[in-house]
FIKOLFI-454989 format. One record per residue (C-alpha): x, y, z; residue in three letters. Coordinates in steps of 0.5 Angstrom, whole numbers, padded with zeros to 4 digits, always signed. Example, Ala and Ser with C-alpha at 12.3 -4.5 7.8 and 13.67 -1.06 7.14 Angstrom:
+0025-0009+0016ala/+0027-0002+0014ser/
//
This chain:
+0100-0020+0005met/+0094-0024+0004lys/+0092-0022+0011met/+0093-0014+0009lys/+0089-0016+0002thr/+0083-0019+0006his/+0083-0014+0011arg/+0083-0008+0006his/+0077-0012+0002ser/+0073-0013+0009ile/+0074-0005+0010leu/+0071-0004+0003lys/+0065-0008+0004val/+0064-0005+0010trp/+0065+0002+0007met/+0060+0001+0002ala/+0055-0002+0006ala/+0055+0004+0011leu/+0055+0009+0004leu/+0048+0005+0003val/+0045+0006+0009val/+0047+0013+0010cys/+0044+0014+0003ser/+0038+0011+0005leu/+0037+0015+0011gly/+0039+0022+0008ala/+0033+0021+0003thr/+0028+0021+0008ala/+0030+0027+0012gln/+0023+0031+0011lys/+0018+0028+0015lys/+0011+0031+0015val/+0005+0029+0020glu/-0002+0031+0017leu/-0009+0030+0020gln/-0013+0027+0014val/-0019+0031+0016trp/-0017+0037+0020pro/-0024+0040+0020asp/-0028+0033+0022gly/-0029+0027+0017ala/-0036+0027+0013pro/-0038+0021+0016asn/-0036+0016+0022thr/-0035+0009+0023asn/-0039+0009+0030gly/-0033+0007+0034ile/-0033+0010+0041thr/-0027+0006+0044glu/-0020+0009+0044gln/-0015+0008+0039glu/-0010+0003+0042ser/-0004-0002+0041glu/-0004-0009+0043lys/+0002-0010+0040arg/+0007-0004+0038pro/+0006-0001+0031asn/-0001-0005+0031arg/-0006+0001+0032pro/-0014-0002+0033thr/-0020+0002+0033asn/-0017+0008+0029val/-0022+0013+0029ser/-0017+0019+0027gln/-0014+0018+0021pro/-0007+0021+0019thr/-0002+0022+0014leu/+0005+0021+0015thr/+0009+0024+0009val/+0016+0022+0008tyr/+0018+0028+0002val/+0024+0025-0002ala/+0030+0030-0002glu/+0031+0029-0010arg/+0024+0028-0012gly/+0023+0025-0019asn/+0016+0027-0019gly/+0012+0021-0016gln/+0009+0020-0010ala/+0005+0014-0007ile/+0000+0013-0001val/+0001+0007+0002ala/-0005+0003+0006cys/-0002-0002+0011pro/-0006-0008+0012gly/-0009-0012+0018gly/-0016-0015+0016gly/-0020-0008+0017tyr/-0019-0009+0024val/-0012-0006+0026his/-0006-0004+0022leu/+0001-0006+0020ala/+0004+0000+0021met/+0011-0002+0021asp/+0013-0007+0015his/+0007-0005+0011glu/+0008+0002+0012gly/+0014+0006+0015his/+0019+0001+0014asp/+0019+0002+0006met/+0020+0010+0007ala/+0027+0010+0006ala/+0027+0005+0000trp/+0022+0009-0004phe/+0025+0016-0002asn/+0032+0013-0005ala/+0028+0012-0012gln/+0026+0019-0011gly/+0019+0018-0009ile/+0015+0022-0004thr/+0012+0017+0000tyr/+0006+0017+0005ala/+0003+0012+0010val/-0004+0013+0011leu/-0007+0011+0018lys/-0014+0010+0016tyr/-0020+0009+0020arg/-0023+0002+0021met/-0030+0001+0017pro/-0033-0003+0023asn/-0038-0005+0017glu/-0039+0003+0015his/-0036+0001+0008his/-0035+0008+0006glu/-0030+0010+0011val/-0024+0007+0009pro/-0025+0009+0002leu/-0026+0017+0004ser/-0020+0017+0008asp/-0016+0014+0002ala/-0019+0019-0003gln/-0018+0025+0002gln/-0010+0023+0002ala/-0010+0023-0005ile/-0013+0030-0005arg/-0008+0032+0000ile/-0002+0030-0004met/-0004+0034-0010his/-0005+0040-0006glu/+0002+0040-0004his/+0004+0038-0011ala/+0008+0044-0012ala/+0011+0044-0005glu/+0014+0037-0006trp/+0015+0037-0013lys/+0010+0032-0015ile/+0006+0030-0022asp/+0004+0023-0021lys/+0000+0020-0014val/+0000+0013-0014gly/-0004+0008-0009ile/-0001+0002-0005met/-0003-0003-0001gly/-0002-0009+0003ser/-0007-0015+0004ser/-0014-0011+0007ala/-0010-0005+0005gly/-0009-0008-0002gly/-0017-0008-0002his/-0017-0001+0000leu/-0012+0001-0005ala/-0015-0003-0011ser/-0022+0000-0009thr/-0019+0007-0009ala/-0017+0005-0016ala/-0023+0003-0019thr/-0028+0007-0015his/-0026+0014-0016phe/-0029+0021-0017asp/-0026+0027-0020glu/-0019+0029-0017gly/-0018+0023-0013cys/-0016+0018-0019arg/-0009+0015-0017pro/-0004+0015-0023asp/-0002+0008-0021phe/-0003+0002-0016gln/+0002-0002-0013ile/-0001-0008-0009leu/+0002-0013-0004phe/-0002-0020-0003tyr/-0008-0016-0004pro/-0015-0018-0002val/-0019-0016-0008ile/-0026-0020-0008ser/-0032-0021-0003met/-0033-0027-0007asp/-0034-0032-0001met/-0030-0037-0005ala/-0024-0033-0005ile/-0024-0028+0000cys/-0021-0026+0006his/-0027-0027+0011lys/-0025-0023+0016gly/-0024-0017+0012ser/-0031-0018+0008arg/-0035-0018+0015glu/-0031-0012+0018arg/-0032-0008+0011leu/-0039-0010+0009ile/-0042-0014+0015gly/-0044-0021+0016lys/-0050-0021+0011asn/-0049-0016+0006pro/-0053-0015+0000ser/-0051-0018-0007asp/-0050-0011-0009asp/-0045-0009-0004leu/-0042-0016-0005val/-0041-0014-0012gln/-0039-0007-0011leu/-0033-0009-0007tyr/-0031-0014-0011ser/-0026-0010-0015asn/-0025-0015-0020glu/-0032-0013-0022leu/-0030-0006-0022gln/-0025-0005-0027val/-0026-0001-0033thr/-0021+0002-0038ala/-0020+0008-0034gln/-0017+0004-0028thr/-0010+0006-0027pro/-0004+0001-0029pro/-0002-0004-0023ala/+0004-0008-0021phe/+0001-0014-0017ile/+0005-0018-0012met/+0003-0025-0009his/+0005-0031-0006ser/+0002-0038-0009ser/+0002-0041-0003asp/-0001-0035+0001asp/-0007-0039+0005arg/-0009-0033+0008thr/-0011-0029+0002val/-0011-0034-0004pro/-0007-0032-0010val/-0014-0032-0014glu/-0015-0025-0012asn/-0009-0023-0015ser/-0011-0027-0021leu/-0018-0025-0022arg/-0016-0018-0022tyr/-0010-0018-0027tyr/-0015-0022-0032gln/-0020-0016-0031ala/-0014-0011-0032leu/-0012-0015-0038val/-0019-0015-0041lys/-0020-0008-0040asn/-0013-0006-0044lys/-0010-0003-0037val/-0003-0004-0037pro/-0001-0009-0031ala/+0005-0013-0028ser/+0003-0019-0024leu/+0009-0023-0020his/+0007-0029-0017cys/+0013-0032-0012tyr/+0013-0040-0011pro/+0013-0039-0003val/+0013-0033+0002gly/+0006-0034+0005gly/+0002-0028+0007his/+0004-0021+0010gly/+0012-0021+0008trp/+0012-0014+0007gly/+0019-0011+0007tyr/+0021-0016+0012asn/+0028-0019+0010asp/+0026-0026+0011lys/+0022-0026+0005phe/+0026-0030+0000ala/+0024-0026-0006tyr/+0025-0019-0003lys/+0031-0018-0008arg/+0026-0018-0014gln/+0023-0011-0011trp/+0028-0009-0017thr/+0022-0011-0022glu/+0018-0005-0018leu/+0024+0000-0019glu/+0024-0001-0026lys/+0016-0001-0027trp/+0016+0005-0023leu/+0021+0008-0028arg/+0017+0006-0034gly/+0011+0010-0032leu/
//
């Protein structure tokens, strides 16, 4: 009798797990691949080498930006443009990009992964791609049942996302921002030096440093933010998120900061991250927008 009960319990757990997997898979059925600039970009990064991958899902020398959209089957009106990280030299397209699609679709959120161009010291290039991606999502708003478009980014992609949230023109202001262990500042005391150099060069002007230190660019019009960082991050110091959060609070912008005691850098959607279950906080925050 005990053996039958045990087997029955195992079967129930297995079936429940299968239902979850099937549910996540079913919500990411519609996948749309789009060129960000089908008629040609308004600027160039000057890269002449062919795009390549030294590791799977790590494209470098990106010169042709694309937007991969996972349309939620039962959308709640929200959409997100995700900017993977990679120090502005390559892109972590898996755990900071495509791997998150099923999770967001399960929340009813249409999710798009931006393969943006590397700056190669042409600082305006990644931002123009992110802004255009937001415009594309708005252009398809009726088709994909979207009424809010947010920006999300990890590491250097978090710098791009926070740049889009603080440097916007009409028609490309994100409605909210989600930042994973973001590079925020170009201040040499706390910045990620590789990202800084590849974005604004080895010897940038003071004006350029200030322009891309996004903690200095926050205003009352900056969109609400959800920020995550590990206190033991040795690649991008947590001070980046702390300064940005303080600037948001100072300007009365709704913001939620989550600092985890351990985790290091670059965890994204990896299961090995000890606080991955805390993503429920993000789910609740998104529902409250």
